[in-house]
C-alpha angles and dihedrals in degrees: 000000000000103000129194107208122200132180108184096182100052124356117232090250096048110141095228113079119226141146089259093056091045094052091050089053092047093052092049090049092048092052090051091047088056089059100258124138104239128188131173105253098205143350091219110132109208098191122150109188091180132018093258117160096208093051091047093050090051091049091050090053094049092046091052091053091048092051090051091050094051093043091054092051093047093048088057101039102022128262125273120264091238140015111215118192123191121208107349111176140139095293095044111025122181104251093170115042104056093047094047093043091055092046095049100030093243125153115250126215129185130196122199093000112167141182130200118188092198088065093066090118123137113305091359088070088062093047089049089056089056090050092049092048088053091052091052093047097047121107083216136355109215111215127197097193135037088232092060092045091053090047092056095047090048093060096033114024091183093054114123111232138176132184124242109169117216112274144195130273108259093219106106112240121227108289104248128171108243107243106160118195116218110249096013108133128189136198129176126185142124116271106232136129124274123031094002094054091045090054092050091049091050092049092052091049091050093050090051086066091056101057091123092064130078108248141134126202126212113200119201120189145067140211145125094303096053094109091053092048094047090051090052092055095039096097092066116100115269113279096020095097120031123187114211102176118215115347133193119253089253093051091048090051089055091050091049089052090058097042125087102197134027115217127196122137092205101209105205089339114180088223110292122230090209088070089061093047091051093048091048086056090055098259120141112222131227109201142135126271088243137127112337096335094108087060091066104025119053111210115241090000106065100005146334122284121195131192115277113268095008100129095176092053092047092052090046091053091054090047091052094056092043092054104032109061093175091058092044093052093048091054092043091056091046091049093053093048094047097048098041097044111025097032102035121133090244092055090048092050090054091050093047091048092054091048093053093043091052100043107024116017093051096038 
């Protein structure tokens, strides 16, 4: 098929790296791997940081102009066979796909669409209506987590949904011999306000309870809250916590090869592709049973999951893996098998292909 791909929250070529940008890139690559001709429909970023009426009005105007532009092109050269939208939600609604699909009679597909009734505030209530209309219109809404799938069926019982669990980047990492160092811990996440900062603060508090053990933490990531996070970890003895800033994929692979445990509490995490990357490198994970984390970390099989907000339990889970090498190795082996086999790019492509064949190609 000829597919128009659109990511309203963050375009695939956005300069700031994030899990959202990576997943958009992975989906586009998977569609191409399946033999489809995929093009980015539009660079329009439909992001509403706050429910501001003036910003929303400007976005509506720009979206209208963009729809007109695409419609003119498609009337001359023919429309795509499918419009595929990644991650439409109240802060980044799809203001292009549903309108164009209805005008040209194209099927519409969403991936990671979501709806939150508690966000029906001001302008966001209007953008939520757009998101819900897209869910209703879609030939299929591809969900990465059971939580998101349930959320869609709650607001639209007739919505067509299908599961595609989060999966690994197909680009092969640098081949590195796994030589884990006892007590070497690793975390990697962007340093921004909100859930990310909360996770960093929780991690620091948990490690403060483990001062009697021999460990070292490597921190990979950067962002506007870096100074706050560095200050939070500053009381630890010199050398115990090392900040590395942003690292290339190859450098991160080398660090994962040396580490023995991956730590990230994951406060209200959507799911977290870094968890999969760490597990593929043979690192057991210590995280919280929160948000979409259980979709990518299997408790007592690939890592340890503790109850959200339970700092003592989180610290105890880290302590267990620092002191019980047999347990750590069992989880490490389980993590590698799970990520490399069940969440491989090839497995995801096959799942995506079946979803499209069932809901679109045969429609």
